[in-house]
C-alpha positions in Angstrom: 13.8 4.4 8.6 12.8 8.1 8.7 11.1 9.9 5.9 14.3 11.9 5.1 16.1 8.6 4.4 13.5 6.9 2.2 11.8 9.8 0.5 14.0 9.4 -2.7 13.8 5.5 -2.8 11.3 5.6 -5.7 13.5 7.9 -7.7 16.6 5.9 -7.0 15.1 2.6 -7.7 13.9 3.9 -11.0 17.5 5.1 -11.7 18.9 1.7 -10.6 16.6 -0.1 -13.1 18.1 1.9 -16.0 21.6 0.9 -15.2 22.1 -2.6 -16.7 25.7 -2.7 -15.3 24.3 -2.7 -11.7 25.7 -0.8 -8.8 29.0 0.0 -10.6 27.3 1.9 -13.4 25.0 3.7 -10.9 27.9 4.9 -8.8 29.7 6.0 -12.0 26.7 8.2 -12.9 26.5 9.7 -9.5 30.2 10.6 -9.3 30.2 11.9 -12.8 27.3 14.2 -11.8 29.3 15.4 -8.7 32.4 16.1 -10.8 30.5 17.9 -13.5 27.9 19.8 -11.6 29.4 20.4 -8.1 32.8 21.2 -6.4 32.6 18.0 -4.4 36.1 16.9 -5.3 37.8 20.4 -4.9 35.6 22.4 -2.6 36.8 21.1 0.8 40.5 21.1 0.3 42.9 18.2 -0.4 41.6 14.8 0.8 38.4 16.2 2.2 36.2 14.6 -0.4 37.8 11.2 0.1 37.5 11.5 3.9 33.8 12.5 3.7 33.1 9.7 1.3 34.8 7.0 3.5 33.0 8.3 6.6 29.6 8.0 5.0 30.6 4.7 3.4 31.7 3.1 6.8 28.6 4.4 8.5 26.2 2.6 6.0 28.6 -0.3 5.6 28.2 -1.0 9.4 24.4 -0.6 9.1 24.3 -3.0 6.1 26.4 -5.6 7.9 24.1 -5.4 11.0 21.0 -5.6 8.8 22.4 -8.6 6.9 23.2 -10.4 10.1 19.7 -9.6 11.4 18.1 -10.9 8.1 20.2 -14.0 8.3 19.2 -14.7 11.8 15.6 -14.0 11.0 15.6 -16.3 7.9 17.3 -19.0 10.1 14.6 -18.6 12.7 11.9 -18.8 10.1 13.4 -22.0 8.7 13.8 -23.4 12.1 10.0 -22.7 12.9 9.1 -24.2 9.5 11.1 -27.4 10.2 9.6 -27.6 13.7 6.1 -27.3 12.3 6.9 -30.1 9.7 8.4 -32.3 12.3 5.5 -31.7 14.6 3.0 -32.4 11.8 5.0 -35.6 10.8 4.9 -36.9 14.4 1.2 -36.2 14.8 0.4 -38.0 11.5 2.7 -41.0 12.6 1.0 -41.1 16.0 -2.5 -40.9 14.3 -1.5 -43.7 11.9 -0.2 -45.9 14.8 -3.5 -45.2 16.7 -5.5 -46.2 13.6 -3.5 -49.4 13.1 -4.0 -50.4 16.7 -7.7 -49.6 16.7 -9.5 -52.7 15.6 -12.7 -50.8 15.0 -11.1 -49.0 12.0 -10.9 -51.0 8.8 -10.8 -50.0 5.2 -13.8 -50.9 3.0 -13.1 -52.9 -0.1 -14.9 -51.9 -3.4 -17.4 -54.8 -2.9 -18.1 -53.7 0.7 -18.5 -50.1 -0.3 -21.1 -51.1 -3.0 -22.9 -53.3 -0.6 -23.0 -50.6 2.0 -24.3 -48.0 -0.5 -27.1 -50.4 -1.6 -28.1 -51.0 2.0 -28.3 -47.2 2.6 -30.3 -46.6 -0.6 -32.8 -49.5 0.2 -33.4 -48.1 3.7 -33.9 -44.6 2.2 -36.4 -45.9 -0.4 -38.3 -48.0 2.3 -38.5 -44.9 4.6 -39.8 -42.7 1.7 -42.4 -45.4 0.6 -43.6 -45.6 4.3 -44.1 -41.9 4.5 -45.8 -41.6 1.1 -48.1 -44.6 1.6 -49.8 -46.8 -1.2 -51.8 -45.1 -3.8 -53.8 -46.3 -6.8 -55.3 -43.0 -7.7 -54.6 -42.3 -11.4 -55.0 -38.5 -11.0 -52.4 -38.5 -8.3 -50.0 -40.6 -10.5 -50.5 -38.1 -13.4 -49.8 -35.2 -10.9 -46.7 -37.0 -9.6 -45.5 -37.5 -13.2 -46.1 -33.9 -14.0 -44.3 -32.8 -10.8 -41.4 -35.1 -11.7 -41.2 -33.6 -15.2 -41.4 -30.0 -13.8 -38.7 -31.0 -11.2 -36.4 -32.4 -14.0 -36.9 -29.2 -16.0 -36.0 -27.1 -13.0 -33.0 -29.3 -12.3 -31.9 -29.0 -15.9 -32.2 -25.2 -15.9 -30.2 -25.1 -12.6 -27.5 -27.3 -14.1 -27.3 -25.2 -17.2 -27.1 -22.0 -15.2 -24.4 -23.6 -13.0 -22.5 -24.8 -16.1 -22.7 -21.3 -17.5 -21.2 -19.9 -14.3 -18.4 -22.4 -14.3 -17.6 -21.8 -18.0 -16.5 -18.2 -17.1 -14.1 -19.5 -14.4 -10.5 -20.4 -14.9 -9.2 -24.0 -15.2 -7.0 -24.8 -12.2 -3.2 -25.2 -12.8 -1.3 -28.2 -11.8 -1.1 -26.9 -8.3 -4.9 -26.4 -7.9 -4.5 -22.6 -8.2 -4.0 -20.3 -11.2 -1.3 -18.6 -13.3 -2.0 -14.9 -13.3 -0.2 -12.1 -15.2 1.7 -10.9 -12.2 1.9 -13.9 -9.9 1.2 -17.6 -9.7 -0.6 -19.4 -6.8 -1.1 -23.0 -5.8 -2.9 -24.7 -2.9 -3.4 -27.8 -0.8 -6.3 -28.2 1.6 -4.1 -26.8 4.3 -1.9 -24.1 2.7 -1.6 -21.5 -0.1 1.6 -20.6 -1.8 2.1 -17.4 -3.9 5.0 -16.7 -6.2 5.5 -13.1 -7.2 8.2 -12.4 -9.8 10.0 -9.1 -9.0 10.7 -7.7 -12.5 14.0 -5.8 -11.7 17.6 -5.9 -13.0 19.1 -6.1 -9.5 19.1 -8.8 -6.8 16.3 -7.9 -4.4 16.7 -8.1 -0.7 14.1 -8.2 2.0 14.6 -4.4 2.7 13.6 -3.7 -0.9 10.1 -5.0 -0.6 7.0 -4.3 1.6 4.8 -7.3 2.6 1.8 -7.0 4.9 -0.1 -10.1 5.8 -3.4 -9.8 7.8 -6.0 -12.5 8.7 -8.0 -11.7 5.5 -5.8 -9.2 3.6 -2.4 -9.2 1.7 -0.4 -6.3 0.3 3.0 -6.8 -1.3 5.4 -5.1 -3.7 8.6 -3.2 -4.1 9.3 -0.4 -1.7 8.4 3.0 -3.1 6.2 1.5 -5.9 2.5 0.6 -6.2 1.7 -2.9 -4.7 1.8 -5.8 -7.0 -0.9 -7.6 -5.0 -3.3 -5.8 -2.7 -6.6 -7.3 -1.7 -8.7 -9.6 0.6 -8.4 -13.3 1.0 -11.6 -15.3 0.5 -11.0 -17.0 3.9 -8.9 -16.3 7.0 -5.3 -17.4 7.5 -3.2 -18.2 10.5 -0.8 -15.2 10.9 1.6 -17.0 13.2 2.1 -19.8 10.6 2.2 -17.6 7.5 5.7 -16.5 6.2 7.5 -14.9 3.2 11.0 -14.9 1.8 12.9 -13.6 -1.2 13.9 -16.5 -3.5 17.1 -16.2 -5.6 16.8 -12.4 -5.3 14.1 -12.4 -8.0 10.9 -14.0 -6.6 8.8 -13.1 -3.6 7.5 -16.4 -2.1 4.6 -16.2 0.3 3.3 -19.2 2.3 -0.2 -18.9 3.9 -1.6 -21.4 6.4 -5.4 -21.8 6.1 -7.7 -21.7 9.2 -10.3 -23.8 7.4 -8.4 -26.9 6.2 -11.5 -28.5 4.5 -12.2 -26.0 1.8 -10.6 -25.2 -1.6 -10.1 -21.5 -2.4 -11.6 -20.2 -5.6 -9.1 -17.3 -5.8 -6.3 -16.0 -3.6 -7.5 -12.4 -3.9 -11.3 -11.8 -4.0 -11.0 -9.2 -6.7 -9.2 -11.7 -9.0 -10.9 -14.3 -11.3 -12.1 -17.6 -9.8 -11.0 -21.1 -10.7 -13.4 -24.0 -11.2 -13.0 -25.7 -7.8 -14.8 -28.8 -9.0 -11.9 -29.6 -11.2 -9.2 -29.4 -8.6 -7.1 -32.5 -8.1 -7.7 -33.5 -4.5 -5.0 -34.9 -2.3 -5.0 -38.5 -1.2 -7.1 -38.5 1.9 -6.8 -40.5 5.1 -9.1 -40.7 8.1 -6.6 -38.7 10.0 -7.2 -35.8 7.5 -11.0 -35.6 8.3 -12.5 -33.3 10.9 -13.6 -34.9 14.1 -17.3 -35.1 13.3 -16.9 -36.6 9.8 -14.3 -39.0 10.9 -16.5 -40.2 13.7 -19.4 -40.8 11.3 -17.1 -42.8 8.9 -15.6 -44.8 11.7 -19.1 -45.7 13.0 -20.4 -46.8 9.5 -17.2 -48.9 9.0 -17.6 -50.5 12.5 -21.3 -51.3 12.0 -20.6 -52.8 8.6 -18.0 -55.1 10.1 -20.2 -56.1 13.0 -23.0 -57.0 10.6 -20.7 -59.2 8.5 -19.6 -61.0 11.6 -23.2 -61.5 12.8 -22.5 -59.2 15.9 -24.6 -56.3 17.2 -24.0 -52.7 15.7 -23.0 -49.8 17.9 -26.6 -48.7 18.3 -27.7 -52.2 19.3 -24.8 -52.4 21.7 -25.9 -49.1 23.2 -29.5 -50.4 23.7 -28.2 -53.7 25.2 -26.0 -51.6 27.6 -29.0 -49.6 28.7 -31.1 -52.7 29.3 -28.3 -54.5 31.2 -27.8 -51.5 33.5 -31.6 -51.3 34.2 -31.6 -55.0 35.0 -28.6 -54.6 37.3 -30.3 -51.7 39.1 -33.5 -53.8 39.6 -32.5 -57.3 40.5 -35.9 -57.9 42.3 -37.6 -57.9 38.9 -38.0 -61.1 36.8 -36.7 -60.5 33.2 -36.5 -64.2 32.2 -39.5 -64.1 30.0 -38.8 -60.7 28.4 -37.7 -60.4 24.8 -35.6 -57.4 23.8 -35.2 -56.3 20.2 
């Protein structure tokens, strides 16, 4: 669209908003102006005004129909891509679940097993700390330790109070783990962010009436010819190829953003806006398949080792040691290992 065609959009949009009867009232005002202030109807001879009007009407009608078809095709393509992404995600989750079901190493811990595992970890940690510190009967050292502990508690208390004070100034998350702001509402999951921007106009908005720009770390959106409703930076990057927007019911701009980092809650959708208390978000039910590779590997190892111990079998580390020893023995058959004891 050239500057000549859109330079009056702001003025015309303002006029349209003042006509509660919609397009009919707007056209009535325009033709009344032409009749009262110009010779549009009589200056070109009989039938000239109607001929001119129909000529211009048909030109823009053709453009409007072509644009509508293009928008329809674009929406259909976006919906197709969205369904393909959902189907792909569903298949990946199903495959992952089947893999987990078939993998005998992966078991879910009962509450009793989880408590037992935590106690074992804590006892090993305490034993290690005691070994590093060593025994001591020195009263002065004990007093010093007590003083250090008191100081540490005070410092921790101050830090907690300071943190609580900071959290107090933040917003409570809404039911969608986001926030309800004056001009928009946003919600989130660990993987996506959804923004709903009400377009406060008296007519049904189409895609050509809005301007939406999504960058990796920036968003700008609003009605064409007016100041942006939202304009600012994201706290984290989004995937451009997976982020989309549509007009819902002609009244709401709906923006879907795909997060790059799917293990982090956003405190705000625009960095200049107030933050929410991310500690109070309602996390989604999680599965092993939702974890990143490193964390999942660690959890699987812990679960496998726990199960091996309960069965009286070697843990993964012990199996690794045995494998190294066995390989060494196979490489040196001339050596006698019958009297060796391996721990």
